[in-house]
Backbone as ProteinMPNN parsed JSONL, in Angstrom:
{"seq_chain_A": "XXXXXXXXXXXXXXXXXXXXXXXXXXXXXXXXXXXXXXXXXXXXXXXXXXXXXXXXXXXXXXXXXXXXXXXXXXXXXXXXXXXXXXXXXXXXXXXXXXXXXXXXXXXXXXXXXXXXXXXXXXXXXXXXXXXXXXXXXXXXXXXXXXXXXXXXXXXXXXXXXXXXXXXXXXXXXXXXXXXXXXXXXXXXXXXXXXXXXXX", "coords_chain_A": {"N_chain_A": [[-34.786, 6.89, 41.138], [-32.055, 7.131, 40.143], [-33.145, 10.233, 38.709], [-32.792, 10.752, 41.586], [-30.437, 11.369, 42.443], [-28.91, 12.553, 40.426], [-30.086, 15.31, 40.383], [-29.458, 15.643, 43.455], [-27.086, 16.333, 42.676], [-25.267, 14.219, 43.399], [-24.27, 12.422, 41.11], [-22.511, 12.799, 39.278], [-20.1, 12.84, 40.342], [-20.19, 9.868, 41.094], [-20.439, 8.546, 39.002], [-18.143, 9.368, 38.462], [-16.085, 7.652, 39.776], [-16.939, 5.187, 39.436], [-19.641, 4.685, 39.739], [-22.369, 4.223, 37.971], [-25.789, 4.054, 35.934], [-26.508, 1.241, 35.569], [-29.178, -0.285, 34.543], [-32.397, -1.108, 35.731], [-34.033, -2.503, 38.761], [-34.575, -5.52, 38.69], [-31.365, -5.91, 37.744], [-28.812, -6.272, 38.421], [-29.206, -8.288, 40.758], [-29.265, -10.504, 39.206], [-27.027, -11.125, 37.475], [-26.358, -9.436, 35.496], [-24.921, -6.696, 34.979], [-22.937, -6.664, 34.515], [-19.25, -6.75, 33.201], [-16.483, -7.431, 35.196], [-13.784, -5.551, 36.678], [-11.289, -4.652, 34.922], [-9.066, -5.147, 36.549], [-9.563, -6.747, 38.573], [-10.33, -9.339, 37.379], [-7.641, -9.688, 36.162], [-6.349, -10.344, 38.379], [-8.33, -12.187, 39.672], [-7.893, -14.284, 38.375], [-4.623, -14.715, 38.633], [-4.655, -15.886, 40.77], [-5.996, -18.52, 41.245], [-6.905, -19.594, 43.918], [-8.362, -17.785, 44.737], [-10.795, -15.81, 46.5], [-13.391, -14.308, 44.568], [-14.714, -11.699, 45.993], [-18.017, -9.613, 46.3], [-19.303, -5.962, 47.202], [-22.55, -5.307, 48.114], [-25.536, -3.174, 47.979], [-28.125, -4.734, 47.42], [-30.237, -7.497, 47.574], [-29.559, -10.381, 47.591], [-27.432, -12.312, 48.257], [-25.638, -14.638, 47.802], [-23.281, -17.686, 46.384], [-22.403, -16.771, 43.345], [-24.398, -15.121, 42.023], [-24.266, -13.24, 41.233], [-22.557, -12.12, 39.662], [-20.381, -14.738, 38.191], [-17.661, -15.152, 39.131], [-18.034, -14.321, 41.7], [-17.752, -15.274, 44.725], [-18.054, -15.157, 47.216], [-20.617, -12.512, 49.078], [-21.432, -9.619, 50.459], [-24.143, -7.813, 52.037], [-24.996, -4.258, 52.353], [-25.427, -1.285, 53.455], [-26.634, 1.294, 50.788], [-24.358, 3.992, 50.855], [-22.207, 2.69, 52.314], [-21.511, 0.673, 50.485], [-20.146, 1.983, 48.706], [-18.239, 2.974, 49.971], [-16.939, 0.215, 50.659], [-16.268, -0.085, 47.852], [-14.475, 2.134, 47.78], [-11.829, 1.511, 49.461], [-11.541, -1.079, 48.209], [-11.074, -3.437, 49.318], [-13.056, -6.46, 51.0], [-11.344, -6.981, 53.754], [-11.503, -5.611, 55.781], [-12.141, -2.95, 58.939], [-14.7, -1.052, 58.206], [-15.847, 0.939, 59.733], [-14.093, 1.564, 60.943], [-11.029, 2.105, 59.672], [-8.721, 2.865, 57.191], [-10.104, 4.129, 54.348], [-8.329, 5.03, 51.589], [-6.666, 6.779, 50.784], [-6.307, 10.88, 49.949], [-6.089, 13.422, 47.691], [-4.151, 15.105, 48.461], [-2.62, 13.384, 49.556], [-3.491, 12.688, 52.308], [-4.859, 10.54, 54.588], [-8.012, 8.587, 54.426], [-11.205, 7.992, 55.754], [-14.428, 6.242, 56.594], [-15.884, 8.324, 58.399], [-14.694, 10.613, 56.859], [-16.207, 11.02, 54.201], [-18.793, 10.72, 55.34], [-22.227, 11.797, 55.091], [-23.04, 14.711, 56.88], [-25.463, 15.015, 59.785], [-28.293, 15.643, 59.037], [-27.718, 15.681, 56.093], [-28.924, 14.25, 54.082], [-31.542, 14.225, 54.911], [-32.51, 16.807, 54.237], [-31.835, 16.888, 50.868], [-33.895, 14.91, 50.681], [-35.893, 16.397, 51.544], [-36.38, 18.756, 50.176], [-36.524, 17.451, 47.435], [-39.392, 17.128, 47.232], [-40.362, 19.165, 46.083], [-39.781, 19.119, 43.423], [-40.336, 17.986, 39.951], [-42.009, 15.236, 39.579], [-40.517, 12.5, 37.507], [-41.435, 9.922, 36.658], [-44.194, 11.109, 35.707], [-45.929, 11.379, 33.415], [-45.214, 9.0, 31.706], [-47.22, 7.428, 31.514], [-49.431, 7.934, 29.667], [-49.813, 7.982, 27.495], [-52.506, 7.604, 25.003], [-53.248, 5.226, 23.846], [-52.545, 3.044, 25.923], [-53.804, 4.276, 28.233], [-56.186, 3.247, 27.457], [-56.286, 0.32, 27.119], [-58.138, -2.638, 28.02], [-58.193, -3.757, 31.051], [-58.365, -5.7, 33.884], [-60.754, -5.39, 36.692], [-60.821, -5.091, 40.359], [-60.576, -7.386, 43.266], [-59.189, -9.58, 43.228], [-57.11, -11.359, 40.838], [-57.872, -12.451, 37.457], [-57.744, -15.054, 36.267], [-56.393, -16.339, 33.28], [-56.944, -19.119, 31.376], [-56.138, -19.467, 28.976], [-54.105, -18.187, 28.518], [-50.729, -18.289, 26.546], [-48.639, -16.788, 28.349], [-49.656, -16.57, 30.75], [-50.068, -18.115, 33.613], [-53.171, -19.239, 36.214], [-51.349, -20.745, 39.328], [-51.409, -24.417, 39.459], [-51.199, -25.389, 42.032], [-52.73, -24.511, 44.052], [-55.84, -24.445, 43.587], [-56.488, -26.318, 42.258], [-55.872, -29.167, 42.764], [-56.973, -31.811, 44.841], [-58.624, -31.933, 47.793], [-55.892, -33.513, 50.172], [-55.403, -35.982, 52.854], [-55.084, -35.485, 56.051], [-52.417, -35.239, 57.541], [-50.688, -36.52, 59.962], [-47.818, -37.441, 60.534], [-45.373, -36.39, 59.378], [-42.542, -35.715, 57.586], [-38.938, -34.819, 58.437], [-37.097, -32.997, 55.827], [-35.08, -32.331, 54.917], [-32.263, -30.4, 56.437], [-30.951, -27.409, 56.805], [-27.975, -25.186, 56.629], [-28.709, -21.89, 57.067], [-27.262, -20.049, 55.951], [-26.178, -21.167, 53.489], [-28.071, -22.373, 51.708], [-30.894, -21.129, 49.141], [-33.761, -19.51, 48.444], [-33.891, -18.859, 45.665], [-32.448, -21.528, 45.195], [-34.043, -23.828, 45.757], [-36.091, -23.651, 44.622], [-37.886, -24.872, 41.498]], "CA_chain_A": [[-33.555, 6.895, 41.792], [-31.035, 8.297, 39.063], [-32.796, 11.667, 38.917], [-32.772, 12.149, 42.329], [-28.998, 11.27, 43.165], [-28.875, 13.822, 39.466], [-30.384, 16.646, 41.311], [-28.7, 16.357, 44.441], [-25.541, 16.265, 42.607], [-23.979, 13.0, 43.369], [-24.207, 11.706, 40.559], [-20.855, 13.416, 38.672], [-19.075, 12.397, 41.403], [-20.662, 8.578, 41.603], [-19.863, 8.178, 38.381], [-16.644, 9.407, 38.17], [-15.558, 6.725, 40.579], [-17.556, 4.029, 38.495], [-21.165, 3.836, 39.971], [-23.307, 4.69, 37.044], [-26.715, 3.814, 35.93], [-26.552, 0.62, 34.67], [-29.975, -0.544, 34.717], [-32.708, -1.467, 36.671], [-34.742, -3.55, 39.285], [-33.042, -7.122, 38.569], [-30.397, -6.023, 36.944], [-27.187, -6.608, 39.132], [-29.284, -9.9, 40.657], [-29.358, -11.825, 37.65], [-25.738, -10.768, 37.069], [-26.769, -8.186, 34.369], [-24.519, -5.192, 35.724], [-21.731, -5.922, 33.68], [-18.622, -7.427, 33.8], [-15.948, -6.483, 36.551], [-12.739, -4.875, 36.286], [-9.882, -5.688, 34.13], [-7.924, -5.214, 37.296], [-10.243, -8.014, 39.397], [-10.156, -10.12, 36.279], [-6.406, -10.885, 36.263], [-5.909, -11.217, 40.448], [-8.667, -14.027, 40.268], [-6.785, -14.889, 37.01], [-3.554, -15.412, 38.903], [-4.5, -16.491, 41.947], [-6.917, -19.375, 41.072], [-7.387, -20.509, 44.466], [-8.811, -16.617, 45.73], [-12.772, -16.112, 46.387], [-13.739, -13.079, 44.894], [-16.168, -10.902, 47.056], [-18.331, -8.194, 46.14], [-20.332, -5.393, 48.459], [-23.756, -4.917, 47.382], [-27.243, -3.397, 48.685], [-29.264, -5.737, 46.748], [-30.923, -8.889, 48.586], [-28.29, -11.359, 46.569], [-25.842, -12.265, 49.052], [-25.825, -16.134, 47.341], [-22.443, -17.722, 45.639], [-21.997, -16.385, 42.535], [-25.473, -15.187, 41.639], [-24.402, -11.165, 40.382], [-21.468, -12.857, 38.775], [-20.1, -16.364, 37.884], [-16.427, -14.927, 39.122], [-17.485, -13.684, 42.617], [-18.651, -16.457, 45.258], [-18.508, -13.931, 48.865], [-20.912, -11.43, 48.678], [-22.316, -9.001, 50.932], [-25.063, -6.611, 52.138], [-24.855, -3.06, 53.016], [-26.511, 0.134, 52.633], [-25.497, 2.077, 49.697], [-23.171, 4.301, 51.591], [-21.37, 1.292, 52.628], [-20.916, -0.519, 48.907], [-19.206, 3.048, 48.142], [-16.888, 3.009, 50.796], [-15.973, -0.842, 49.878], [-15.73, -0.075, 46.537], [-13.135, 2.756, 47.705], [-11.37, 0.517, 49.979], [-10.889, -1.918, 47.296], [-11.345, -4.615, 50.038], [-14.232, -6.824, 51.707], [-11.274, -7.389, 54.898], [-11.043, -4.762, 56.262], [-13.074, -2.524, 59.532], [-15.224, 0.197, 57.63], [-16.039, 2.014, 60.412], [-12.854, 2.274, 61.907], [-9.861, 1.187, 58.874], [-8.52, 3.573, 56.262], [-10.518, 3.678, 52.952], [-7.307, 5.25, 51.081], [-5.858, 8.544, 50.893], [-6.665, 11.786, 49.063], [-5.145, 13.78, 46.37], [-3.155, 15.228, 49.082], [-2.131, 11.947, 50.467], [-3.916, 12.393, 53.439], [-5.735, 9.06, 54.65], [-9.218, 8.936, 54.702], [-12.209, 7.2, 56.721], [-15.64, 6.156, 56.678], [-16.143, 9.632, 58.804], [-14.772, 11.568, 56.625], [-17.057, 10.788, 53.362], [-20.558, 10.277, 55.485], [-22.941, 12.645, 54.824], [-23.473, 15.232, 57.778], [-26.312, 14.881, 59.9], [-29.616, 16.241, 57.854], [-27.802, 16.37, 54.593], [-30.303, 13.19, 53.139], [-32.892, 14.585, 54.935], [-32.34, 18.013, 53.3], [-32.205, 16.538, 49.63], [-34.843, 14.894, 50.209], [-37.571, 17.194, 51.709], [-36.176, 19.795, 48.587], [-37.295, 16.397, 46.324], [-40.492, 17.076, 47.04], [-40.978, 20.143, 45.336], [-39.05, 18.487, 42.064], [-41.26, 17.467, 38.8], [-42.012, 13.498, 39.138], [-39.481, 12.056, 36.848], [-42.421, 9.006, 36.286], [-44.788, 11.712, 35.304], [-46.439, 11.351, 31.868], [-45.001, 8.136, 31.796], [-48.131, 5.802, 31.049], [-49.874, 9.214, 29.515], [-50.43, 7.226, 25.938], [-54.02, 7.198, 25.6], [-53.164, 3.786, 23.594], [-51.919, 2.419, 27.033], [-55.025, 3.718, 29.081], [-57.255, 2.475, 27.117], [-55.664, -0.98, 27.783], [-59.239, -3.379, 28.416], [-57.617, -4.309, 32.246], [-60.016, -6.635, 35.331], [-61.073, -4.865, 38.162], [-62.015, -6.306, 41.391], [-59.743, -7.763, 44.247], [-58.542, -11.173, 43.067], [-56.078, -11.391, 39.457], [-58.698, -12.68, 36.697], [-56.713, -15.89, 35.089], [-56.775, -16.821, 32.04], [-56.207, -20.773, 31.445], [-55.515, -20.046, 27.362], [-53.178, -17.839, 27.892], [-49.563, -18.129, 26.801], [-47.526, -16.128, 29.394], [-48.937, -16.58, 32.729], [-51.436, -19.056, 33.952], [-52.557, -19.444, 37.246], [-50.742, -21.435, 39.397], [-52.292, -25.249, 40.006], [-51.5, -26.207, 43.418], [-53.815, -23.379, 44.828], [-57.07, -24.285, 42.774], [-56.413, -27.501, 41.106], [-55.082, -30.277, 43.846], [-58.211, -32.138, 45.275], [-57.526, -31.855, 49.097], [-55.896, -35.21, 50.783], [-56.107, -36.802, 53.89], [-54.076, -34.81, 56.622], [-50.743, -35.211, 58.007], [-50.349, -36.637, 61.3], [-46.462, -38.192, 61.075], [-44.556, -35.468, 58.256], [-41.184, -36.414, 58.476], [-38.322, -33.328, 57.981], [-36.899, -34.315, 54.563], [-33.727, -31.988, 54.889], [-32.047, -29.733, 57.633], [-29.37, -27.124, 56.009], [-27.586, -24.366, 57.48], [-29.268, -21.042, 57.11], [-26.418, -19.091, 55.329], [-26.217, -21.823, 52.881], [-29.624, -22.258, 50.878], [-31.826, -19.717, 49.277], [-35.555, -19.397, 47.759], [-33.504, -19.949, 44.373], [-31.514, -22.545, 44.899], [-34.128, -25.128, 46.062], [-37.059, -23.427, 43.434], [-37.874, -25.751, 40.637]], "C_chain_A": [[-32.529, 7.789, 41.069], [-31.414, 10.096, 39.386], [-32.565, 12.065, 40.382], [-31.134, 11.852, 42.767], [-28.914, 12.43, 41.395], [-29.047, 15.372, 40.551], [-30.47, 17.313, 42.551], [-27.108, 16.423, 44.36], [-24.872, 15.56, 42.864], [-23.582, 12.275, 42.454], [-22.802, 11.143, 39.656], [-20.223, 12.457, 39.495], [-18.879, 10.888, 41.31], [-20.121, 8.459, 40.384], [-18.842, 7.974, 37.794], [-15.86, 8.136, 38.995], [-16.123, 5.393, 40.797], [-18.753, 3.793, 39.131], [-22.054, 4.617, 39.14], [-24.329, 3.45, 37.15], [-26.532, 2.55, 34.618], [-27.844, 0.011, 33.798], [-30.736, -0.084, 36.126], [-33.46, -2.059, 37.237], [-33.814, -5.038, 39.322], [-32.172, -7.09, 38.129], [-29.285, -6.785, 37.527], [-27.635, -7.906, 39.912], [-29.333, -11.226, 40.036], [-28.161, -11.712, 37.484], [-26.048, -9.65, 35.287], [-26.138, -7.01, 34.284], [-23.018, -5.929, 34.64], [-20.149, -7.338, 33.844], [-17.618, -7.097, 34.692], [-14.52, -6.4, 35.989], [-11.926, -5.306, 36.167], [-8.655, -5.874, 35.702], [-8.345, -6.497, 38.434], [-10.191, -9.24, 38.816], [-8.588, -10.952, 36.55], [-5.814, -10.958, 37.801], [-6.497, -12.021, 39.904], [-7.865, -15.004, 39.014], [-5.42, -15.916, 37.451], [-3.478, -16.266, 40.209], [-5.561, -17.476, 41.749], [-7.966, -19.705, 42.771], [-8.623, -19.067, 46.011], [-10.392, -16.329, 45.433], [-12.881, -14.635, 45.662], [-15.253, -12.4, 45.414], [-16.919, -9.437, 46.004], [-19.1, -7.341, 47.083], [-21.46, -5.082, 47.745], [-24.898, -4.207, 48.115], [-28.332, -3.974, 47.761], [-29.67, -6.578, 48.213], [-30.347, -10.34, 48.037], [-27.312, -11.664, 47.224], [-25.448, -13.98, 48.707], [-24.453, -15.888, 46.483], [-23.018, -17.705, 44.054], [-23.483, -16.052, 40.924], [-24.792, -13.5, 40.632], [-23.291, -11.754, 39.46], [-20.437, -13.778, 39.147], [-18.879, -16.168, 38.897], [-16.755, -14.26, 40.993], [-18.964, -14.438, 43.589], [-19.025, -15.763, 46.573], [-19.305, -12.767, 48.37], [-21.783, -10.849, 49.477], [-22.908, -7.97, 51.312], [-24.831, -5.581, 52.846], [-25.521, -1.895, 52.283], [-25.289, 0.66, 51.713], [-24.331, 2.835, 50.082], [-21.855, 3.615, 51.515], [-21.02, 1.22, 51.482], [-19.823, 0.457, 48.76], [-17.809, 2.785, 48.624], [-15.995, 1.849, 50.877], [-15.509, -0.328, 49.157], [-14.383, 0.829, 46.862], [-12.126, 2.345, 48.078], [-10.625, -0.624, 49.436], [-10.687, -3.394, 48.095], [-12.279, -4.752, 51.159], [-13.03, -6.822, 53.702], [-10.213, -6.347, 55.507], [-12.558, -3.514, 57.691], [-13.916, -1.545, 58.988], [-15.799, 1.049, 58.641], [-15.258, 3.035, 60.702], [-11.398, 3.087, 60.305], [-9.653, 2.534, 57.952], [-8.866, 3.193, 55.057], [-9.326, 3.698, 52.302], [-7.14, 6.779, 51.535], [-6.177, 9.36, 49.426], [-5.673, 12.275, 48.316], [-3.947, 14.763, 46.908], [-2.649, 14.027, 49.793], [-2.379, 11.632, 51.932], [-5.41, 10.762, 53.735], [-7.487, 9.369, 54.684], [-10.411, 8.059, 54.751], [-13.145, 7.689, 56.447], [-16.375, 7.772, 57.313], [-16.015, 10.93, 58.095], [-16.155, 11.685, 55.384], [-18.6, 10.844, 54.1], [-20.883, 11.573, 55.48], [-23.193, 13.003, 56.478], [-24.845, 14.938, 58.471], [-27.504, 15.732, 59.698], [-29.702, 16.612, 56.655], [-29.177, 15.463, 54.018], [-31.465, 13.335, 53.527], [-33.235, 15.846, 54.258], [-32.846, 17.415, 51.928], [-33.794, 16.064, 49.721], [-36.328, 15.372, 50.427], [-37.651, 18.131, 50.228], [-36.93, 18.825, 47.568], [-38.624, 16.448, 46.111], [-41.472, 17.978, 47.067], [-40.624, 19.794, 43.584], [-40.176, 17.557, 41.189], [-41.08, 15.929, 39.31], [-41.423, 13.318, 38.173], [-40.741, 10.865, 35.932], [-43.559, 10.29, 35.411], [-45.247, 11.71, 33.588], [-45.815, 10.29, 31.053], [-46.097, 6.973, 30.577], [-49.488, 7.588, 30.26], [-50.39, 9.101, 28.034], [-52.177, 7.04, 26.393], [-54.314, 5.45, 24.801], [-53.576, 2.639, 25.142], [-52.572, 2.714, 27.939], [-55.501, 3.539, 28.989], [-57.463, 0.887, 27.06], [-57.005, -1.791, 28.076], [-58.028, -4.186, 30.129], [-58.977, -4.795, 33.732], [-59.607, -5.744, 36.243], [-61.38, -5.689, 39.052], [-60.305, -6.822, 42.287], [-59.026, -8.907, 44.547], [-58.065, -11.448, 40.978], [-57.537, -12.421, 38.626], [-57.585, -13.916, 35.626], [-56.974, -15.938, 34.65], [-56.331, -17.828, 31.583], [-55.644, -20.564, 29.532], [-53.93, -18.714, 26.999], [-51.892, -18.057, 28.149], [-48.672, -17.949, 27.264], [-47.965, -16.529, 30.651], [-50.883, -17.013, 32.701], [-51.552, -19.392, 35.385], [-52.018, -20.814, 38.111], [-51.683, -23.096, 39.58], [-52.442, -25.447, 41.265], [-52.27, -25.383, 44.883], [-55.475, -24.161, 44.826], [-57.67, -25.661, 42.595], [-56.257, -29.096, 41.784], [-56.441, -30.819, 44.797], [-57.491, -31.921, 46.881], [-57.204, -33.405, 49.69], [-55.852, -35.385, 52.685], [-54.833, -36.079, 55.038], [-53.232, -35.795, 57.042], [-50.552, -35.292, 59.283], [-48.406, -36.992, 61.282], [-45.209, -37.721, 60.212], [-43.557, -35.854, 58.95], [-40.063, -34.899, 57.829], [-37.754, -33.831, 56.655], [-35.103, -33.528, 54.37], [-33.096, -30.548, 55.806], [-30.493, -29.031, 57.078], [-29.499, -25.684, 56.78], [-28.301, -23.238, 56.621], [-28.703, -19.823, 55.873], [-26.049, -19.867, 53.477], [-26.759, -22.259, 51.478], [-29.927, -20.976, 50.582], [-33.068, -20.275, 48.267], [-34.824, -20.049, 46.002], [-32.717, -20.877, 44.005], [-32.423, -23.756, 44.875], [-35.636, -24.981, 45.313], [-36.421, -24.112, 42.241], [-37.701, -24.481, 38.976]], "O_chain_A": [[-32.25, 8.947, 41.379], [-30.695, 10.948, 39.909], [-32.245, 13.214, 40.685], [-30.862, 12.47, 43.797], [-28.819, 13.556, 41.884], [-28.275, 16.107, 41.168], [-30.93, 18.389, 42.931], [-26.234, 16.508, 45.224], [-23.681, 15.835, 42.723], [-22.666, 11.476, 42.648], [-22.281, 10.053, 39.417], [-19.901, 11.323, 39.141], [-17.736, 10.439, 41.397], [-18.935, 8.175, 40.548], [-18.468, 7.095, 37.018], [-14.808, 7.805, 38.45], [-15.992, 4.651, 41.771], [-19.068, 2.604, 39.153], [-22.497, 5.673, 39.591], [-24.218, 2.417, 37.811], [-26.454, 2.679, 33.396], [-27.716, -0.191, 32.591], [-30.379, 0.632, 37.062], [-34.141, -2.606, 36.37], [-32.754, -5.38, 39.846], [-31.702, -8.198, 37.868], [-28.92, -7.869, 37.071], [-26.771, -8.781, 39.939], [-29.406, -12.426, 40.301], [-27.932, -12.856, 37.091], [-25.548, -9.637, 34.162], [-26.652, -6.161, 33.556], [-22.209, -5.13, 34.17], [-20.143, -8.427, 34.418], [-17.994, -6.041, 35.202], [-14.137, -7.053, 35.018], [-11.471, -6.209, 36.868], [-7.67, -6.61, 35.758], [-7.465, -7.101, 39.048], [-10.028, -10.236, 39.521], [-8.336, -12.102, 36.91], [-4.868, -11.662, 38.154], [-5.792, -12.898, 39.404], [-7.443, -16.16, 38.993], [-5.114, -17.051, 37.086], [-2.604, -17.043, 40.593], [-6.462, -17.008, 42.446], [-9.171, -19.94, 42.859], [-9.156, -19.174, 47.115], [-11.016, -16.573, 44.401], [-12.373, -13.73, 46.322], [-16.438, -12.647, 45.19], [-16.376, -8.609, 45.272], [-19.673, -8.02, 47.935], [-21.292, -4.534, 46.656], [-25.244, -4.871, 49.092], [-29.39, -3.381, 47.547], [-29.469, -6.345, 49.405], [-31.012, -11.355, 48.248], [-26.204, -11.307, 46.824], [-24.86, -14.521, 49.643], [-24.155, -14.808, 45.973], [-23.891, -18.466, 43.637], [-23.585, -16.4, 39.748], [-25.079, -13.051, 39.523], [-23.547, -11.658, 38.259], [-19.74, -13.692, 40.158], [-18.905, -17.075, 39.729], [-15.784, -13.765, 41.566], [-20.189, -14.379, 43.485], [-20.185, -15.786, 46.984], [-18.896, -12.072, 47.439], [-22.931, -11.292, 49.454], [-22.321, -6.933, 51.003], [-24.449, -5.764, 54.001], [-25.937, -1.658, 51.149], [-24.059, 0.624, 51.692], [-23.248, 2.406, 49.685], [-20.819, 3.868, 50.9], [-19.961, 1.817, 51.286], [-18.665, 0.045, 48.682], [-16.744, 2.518, 48.068], [-14.782, 1.948, 51.064], [-14.363, 0.084, 49.338], [-13.309, 0.47, 46.38], [-11.172, 2.574, 47.334], [-9.562, -1.095, 49.841], [-10.192, -4.36, 47.514], [-12.497, -3.903, 52.023], [-13.669, -6.698, 54.747], [-8.997, -6.229, 55.659], [-13.719, -3.377, 57.306], [-13.722, -0.672, 59.834], [-16.316, 2.064, 58.176], [-15.289, 4.264, 60.771], [-11.077, 4.264, 60.142], [-10.586, 3.332, 58.047], [-8.327, 2.235, 54.503], [-8.848, 2.57, 52.189], [-7.49, 7.533, 52.444], [-6.277, 8.894, 48.291], [-4.561, 11.756, 48.219], [-3.028, 15.17, 46.197], [-2.241, 14.237, 50.935], [-1.84, 10.771, 52.627], [-6.409, 10.342, 53.151], [-7.963, 10.46, 55.001], [-10.63, 7.366, 53.757], [-13.319, 8.865, 56.127], [-17.309, 8.286, 56.697], [-16.653, 11.962, 58.304], [-17.086, 12.432, 55.684], [-19.563, 11.017, 53.353], [-20.084, 12.458, 55.786], [-23.457, 12.124, 57.298], [-25.623, 14.512, 57.617], [-27.537, 16.702, 60.456], [-30.557, 17.247, 56.037], [-30.225, 15.97, 53.616], [-32.434, 12.862, 52.933], [-34.326, 15.895, 53.69], [-34.058, 17.376, 51.719], [-34.718, 16.586, 49.097], [-37.4, 15.055, 49.913], [-38.594, 18.21, 49.441], [-37.862, 19.279, 46.904], [-39.142, 15.982, 45.097], [-42.609, 18.01, 47.538], [-41.292, 20.289, 42.676], [-40.765, 16.594, 41.68], [-39.933, 15.493, 39.413], [-41.744, 14.252, 37.438], [-40.892, 10.978, 34.716], [-43.535, 10.105, 34.195], [-44.509, 12.211, 32.74], [-45.78, 10.447, 29.832], [-45.931, 6.263, 29.585], [-50.397, 7.914, 31.024], [-51.166, 9.883, 27.484], [-52.798, 6.639, 27.378], [-55.244, 4.691, 25.073], [-54.482, 1.825, 25.32], [-52.479, 1.917, 28.873], [-56.182, 3.308, 29.988], [-58.553, 0.322, 26.974], [-57.106, -1.27, 29.187], [-57.216, -5.094, 29.949], [-59.994, -4.291, 34.209], [-58.468, -5.387, 36.542], [-61.996, -6.743, 38.895], [-59.178, -6.575, 41.858], [-58.447, -9.241, 45.581], [-58.904, -11.683, 40.108], [-58.178, -13.116, 39.414], [-56.923, -13.662, 34.62], [-58.18, -15.706, 34.726], [-55.154, -17.723, 31.239], [-54.92, -21.378, 28.959], [-53.2, -18.462, 26.041], [-51.473, -18.108, 29.305], [-47.678, -18.617, 26.977], [-47.195, -16.815, 31.568], [-51.982, -16.666, 32.269], [-50.55, -19.771, 35.993], [-52.246, -21.913, 37.606], [-52.852, -22.871, 39.894], [-53.548, -25.664, 41.761], [-52.312, -25.59, 46.096], [-56.134, -24.378, 45.843], [-58.831, -26.052, 42.715], [-56.589, -30.084, 41.128], [-56.878, -29.943, 45.542], [-56.295, -31.791, 47.142], [-58.036, -34.312, 49.688], [-56.449, -34.656, 53.478], [-53.656, -36.236, 54.713], [-53.367, -37.009, 56.891], [-50.249, -34.266, 59.892], [-47.823, -36.627, 62.304], [-44.171, -38.382, 60.212], [-43.407, -36.187, 60.126], [-40.435, -34.134, 56.939], [-37.913, -35.016, 56.363], [-34.16, -34.091, 53.816], [-33.806, -29.557, 55.64], [-29.404, -29.587, 56.939], [-30.479, -25.159, 57.309], [-28.531, -23.548, 55.452], [-29.364, -19.046, 55.184], [-25.747, -19.184, 52.498], [-26.121, -22.443, 50.441], [-29.592, -19.962, 51.196], [-33.117, -21.276, 47.553], [-35.063, -21.092, 45.392], [-32.31, -21.116, 42.868], [-32.038, -24.729, 44.226], [-36.379, -25.961, 45.326], [-35.239, -24.132, 41.895], [-37.65, -24.953, 37.84]]}, "name": "protein", "num_of_chains": 1, "seq": "XXXXXXXXXXXXXXXXXXXXXXXXXXXXXXXXXXXXXXXXXXXXXXXXXXXXXXXXXXXXXXXXXXXXXXXXXXXXXXXXXXXXXXXXXXXXXXXXXXXXXXXXXXXXXXXXXXXXXXXXXXXXXXXXXXXXXXXXXXXXXXXXXXXXXXXXXXXXXXXXXXXXXXXXXXXXXXXXXXXXXXXXXXXXXXXXXXXXXXX"}
């Protein structure tokens, strides 16, 4: 993605407003994308009852996951994440409210910065002709010659110190049929997530 943004000449502008590549994969989801801005830290320190909020394009919208001081997380597409950051608030209607003012003091709304129809498609179409940035990453002979299991099922190695097959699927004897199961807990969908309930 970084390569695509750079080739589309979007990366310098994004970096200028604070959107730099910090990592890939789970970086933000597990809270490894860095500290809050000094202004945000100061504001939260001055107002202990204030709720820290974030807008992100990941999939972790529960309290304190991406940062210990951010308990309200809203999911949005990447362009809307940028728009919310420019606005500096989640307490507005991104589709119509003013996000800020430009260098000439004119009000800027989402429609002013949203790509024109076909812009994104044109960049993606052009990217098909670009060399694959991952090409050549795994051409090392030592990597290519690593022994690997072939087949439709993973060959679990019980002597492995890093990854073993889950015992629930094969090692438990079948139990009696369950006819009178009871609900253990009924929670609101917005307050419980898999990482909270998983051991």
